[in-house]
C-alpha positions in Angstrom: -3.3 -21.5 -2.9 -4.9 -22.8 -6.0 -7.6 -20.3 -6.1 -9.2 -18.0 -3.5 -12.9 -19.4 -3.6 -14.2 -19.6 -0.2 -11.3 -18.2 1.3 -11.7 -15.5 4.0 -9.8 -12.5 2.6 -9.3 -9.3 4.7 -8.4 -6.0 2.9 -7.4 -2.7 4.5 -7.7 0.3 2.2 -10.5 -1.5 0.3 -12.7 1.3 -1.1 -10.1 2.8 -3.7 -7.3 1.8 -5.8 -5.5 -1.6 -5.4 -7.6 -2.4 -2.7 -11.0 -1.9 -4.5 -9.4 -3.7 -7.7 -8.4 -6.6 -5.5 -11.9 -6.9 -3.9 -13.8 -6.8 -7.2 -11.2 -9.7 -8.6 -11.7 -11.6 -5.5 -15.4 -11.2 -5.6 -15.6 -12.7 -9.0 -13.7 -15.8 -7.7 -16.1 -16.3 -5.3 -14.1 -15.3 -2.2 -15.5 -14.3 1.1 -14.3 -10.8 1.7 -14.0 -8.3 4.9 -13.3 -5.0 3.8 -12.3 -1.8 5.7 -11.6 1.7 4.9 -12.0 5.0 6.6 -14.4 6.3 3.6 -17.7 4.9 4.4 -19.6 6.0 1.6 -16.9 4.5 -0.9 -16.9 1.5 0.9 -20.7 1.1 0.7 -20.2 1.8 -3.2 -17.8 -0.9 -3.6 -20.0 -3.3 -1.6 -23.0 -2.7 -4.1 -20.4 -3.3 -6.9 -19.8 -6.9 -5.7 -21.8 -9.7 -6.8 -22.2 -10.8 -3.1 -22.6 -9.0 0.3 -19.4 -8.9 2.0 -18.4 -7.8 5.6 -17.7 -4.3 5.6 -16.7 -1.9 8.2 -15.6 1.8 8.3 -12.1 1.7 10.1 -9.0 3.4 10.8 -6.2 1.2 10.7 -4.1 3.5 13.1 -6.4 2.7 15.7 -5.0 -0.5 17.3 -8.3 -1.3 19.5 -10.4 -1.0 16.5 -8.1 -3.4 14.3 -8.3 -5.9 17.0 -12.0 -5.9 17.5 -12.6 -6.3 13.7 -10.2 -9.2 13.8 -12.6 -10.7 16.4 -15.5 -10.0 14.5 -14.0 -11.8 11.4 -13.2 -14.8 13.6 -17.0 -14.9 15.0 -18.9 -14.1 11.8 -16.7 -15.8 9.1 -14.7 -18.4 11.0 -11.4 -16.3 10.6 -9.3 -15.0 7.9 -7.4 -17.0 5.5 -5.5 -14.1 3.7 -4.9 -10.7 5.3 -3.7 -7.8 2.7 -2.6 -4.9 4.5 -2.8 -2.2 1.8 -4.0 1.0 3.5 -1.6 3.6 2.9 -1.1 7.2 2.7 1.6 9.8 1.6 3.3 13.0 2.5 5.7 14.7 0.0 8.2 17.1 1.8 11.8 17.6 2.6 12.9 16.2 5.8 14.1 19.4 6.8 10.7 21.1 6.3 8.6 17.9 7.4 6.2 18.3 10.3 6.2 16.0 13.0 2.3 15.8 13.0 2.4 14.8 9.2 5.4 12.2 9.9 3.4 10.7 12.6 0.0 10.9 10.6 1.7 8.8 7.9 3.5 6.1 10.2 0.5 5.6 12.3 -1.6 4.6 9.0 1.5 3.1 6.9 3.5 1.1 9.2 1.5 0.8 12.5 -1.6 0.0 10.5 0.2 -2.9 9.0 1.6 -4.2 12.4 -1.8 -4.2 13.9 -3.3 -6.0 11.0 -0.4 -8.7 11.0 -0.4 -9.3 14.7 -4.3 -9.0 15.1 -4.9 -11.7 12.5 -1.8 -13.9 12.8 -3.5 -16.3 15.5 -6.4 -16.9 13.0 -4.2 -17.7 10.2 -2.2 -20.0 12.0 -5.2 -22.1 12.6 -5.9 -22.4 8.9 -4.2 -25.5 6.2 -2.9 -22.7 4.1 -2.7 -18.9 4.5 -1.0 -15.6 3.6 -0.2 -12.3 5.1 0.4 -9.5 2.5 2.1 -6.4 3.4 1.9 -3.6 0.7 5.1 -1.8 0.6 6.4 0.1 -2.5 9.1 0.8 -5.0 10.1 3.4 -2.4 10.5 0.5 0.2 13.5 -0.7 -2.2 15.0 2.5 -2.9 14.8 6.5 -1.8 14.3 9.7 -3.5 14.2 13.4 -2.3 11.0 14.6 -0.6 10.0 11.4 0.1 11.9 10.8 3.4 8.9 9.7 5.5 7.3 7.7 2.9 10.7 6.0 2.2 10.9 5.0 6.1 7.5 3.6 6.3 7.7 1.4 3.3 11.4 0.3 4.2 10.0 -0.6 7.6 7.2 -2.6 6.0 9.7 -4.4 4.0 12.0 -5.2 6.8 9.1 -6.2 9.4 7.8 -8.6 6.4 11.2 -10.1 5.7 11.8 -10.7 9.4 8.1 -12.4 9.6 8.9 -14.5 6.3 11.7 -16.1 8.3 9.9 -16.6 11.5 7.0 -18.4 9.5 9.2 -20.6 7.6 7.9 -24.1 7.9 4.5 -23.0 8.9 1.2 -22.9 7.0 1.4 -19.2 6.5 3.6 -17.5 3.5 4.2 -13.8 4.1 4.6 -11.7 1.3 6.3 -8.0 0.5 4.6 -6.1 -2.3 6.4 -3.3 -4.0 4.2 -1.4 -6.6 5.8 1.1 -8.9 3.5 4.1 -10.2 0.1 2.7 -10.2 -2.8 4.9 -11.4 -4.7 5.4 -7.9 -5.8 8.5 -6.0 -3.0 8.4 -3.3 -1.4 11.4 -5.0 -4.7 13.3 -5.0 -5.1 12.3 -1.3 -1.6 13.1 -0.1 -0.3 15.6 1.9 1.8 17.3 -0.7 4.0 20.3 0.0 6.8 19.8 -2.1 7.6 16.9 -4.4 10.6 15.9 -6.8 11.6 18.4 -8.9 10.5 21.1 -6.6 6.8 20.7 -7.6 4.7 22.2 -4.9 1.4 22.8 -6.6 -1.3 20.3 -5.9 -2.5 19.8 -9.4 0.9 19.6 -10.8 1.9 17.2 -8.4 -1.2 14.9 -9.2 -0.4 15.3 -12.9 3.3 14.4 -12.3 2.3 11.1 -10.4 -0.1 10.3 -13.2 2.7 10.6 -15.9 5.0 8.3 -14.0 2.6 5.7 -13.5 2.7 2.9 -15.7 0.2 0.3 -14.2 -3.5 0.3 -13.7 -5.0 -0.8 -10.4 -6.6 -3.9 -11.9 -3.5 -5.1 -13.3 -1.6 -4.5 -10.1 -4.2 -6.5 -8.1 -4.0 -9.5 -10.8 -0.1 -9.4 -10.6 -0.6 -9.3 -6.6 -3.1 -12.2 -6.5 -0.8 -14.3 -8.7 2.1 -13.5 -6.6 0.3 -15.0 -3.6 -0.7 -18.2 -5.5 2.9 -18.7 -6.5 4.2 -17.9 -2.9 6.5 -15.0 -4.1 8.0 -13.6 -1.2 8.6 -10.2 -2.8 6.0 -8.9 -5.4 7.1 -6.6 -7.7 4.2 -4.5 -9.7 4.9 -2.6 -12.8 7.9 -2.4 -15.2 9.3 0.4 -13.3 9.4 -1.4 -10.0 11.1 -4.6 -11.9 13.5 -2.3 -13.7 14.4 -0.2 -10.6 14.9 -3.2 -8.6 17.6 -4.6 -10.8 19.3 -0.9 -10.8 19.2 -1.0 -7.1 20.7 -4.2 -7.0 23.5 -3.4 -9.3 24.1 -0.2 -8.2 23.3 0.2 -4.4 25.3 3.3 -3.9 25.0 5.0 -7.3 21.5 4.5 -8.2 20.6 8.3 -6.7 22.4 9.8 -9.5 19.7 8.3 -12.0 17.2 10.3 -9.9 19.2 13.5 -10.1 18.9 13.3 -13.9 15.1 12.4 -13.3 14.8 15.4 -11.3 16.4 17.9 -13.9 13.9 16.2 -16.5 11.1 16.8 -14.3 12.3 20.7 -13.8 12.0 21.1 -17.5 8.5 19.3 -18.1 6.7 20.5 -15.0 5.9 24.3 -14.1 7.3 24.8 -10.7 5.4 26.8 -8.2 7.9 29.2 -6.4 5.8 30.1 -3.5 7.5 30.3 -0.3 4.6 29.1 1.7 4.5 25.1 1.8 1.1 24.2 0.2 -1.7 22.8 2.5 -2.3 19.0 2.0 -4.7 18.1 -0.7 -6.8 16.1 1.4 -6.9 16.0 5.2 -7.2 12.4 6.6 
C-alpha cells in the first residue's frame, strides 16, 4: 500500500490519543475516513479539525449489532473499507485477587470483543479490495505481563493471539493483518482508566496518571506515524516506542526471568511515587 489517498479507513476509538492522531494524519493524505467513538462531542471536534468531512458515528464497539450496522453503512455510503484499525481500548488497574467481575467484563467487551466484531464485520468488504489491511492494536502488555494489569494483559494477549492466527489464515490473500504493540504513549487512557491499584502500590488517581505520564516515551503523533508506516511496509508486528522495542527483546531473550526486571521497577516506583495507603479501593477515574 504505497499511500492512503482515497483509501477508506475505519478507525475505532478515533476521538482521542492514537486514534485521533491517525485520523488527522490520514486526512492530510486524502484518505476517506469512517470514524467511531463513544465520545460524540470529541468526535465532532475531530471532524471539524480535519480538512474534509468524513463519516462519523457515536458507537460503542462492545455492541456487536451496532458494529455490524456501521459496517453496512460504510459499505453503502463509502463503497467498503480498505483498512480497518481496531484501536478502541480501556484499562483497569487492580490485582487479580481484588478485581471485580464487572470491571473485567467491561474491559474485555471493549478491548477484545470490540476488536473481534470490528474484524469480522468488515472482513467481507476487505476481501473485495485489491489490497487491504486489518490492524488490531494490542500493547506492550500483549507481549509481557506485570502485576495489577492481569485483565489488561489478558485482553491484549488475546488480541495478539487472534491477530497472529488471522495472519496465517489470510496468507496468500489481498489482506495483511497487523498486531500493534505500543509502549507508553502519551494519551488519556490512564486518566480514563478504572484505577484501583497500579504497579508500585499506587492507588491515588492523580498519582496513577502522573506515573503513567512519566513512563510514556512516545507522543500520539509519532505513534500514529510508526503505525501507518508499519501498514505500508506490511509488518506483521508493529512495535511503537523505544520501550516496546527494548522490552520485546528482553522478553524474547529471558521469557521466564523478565518479571525480575519489573520487581526492580516496582521498587523504584515505591521510592519515586507517594503511595495511598487507604484500605478502600479507589473509585474509577471515569466511568465508561
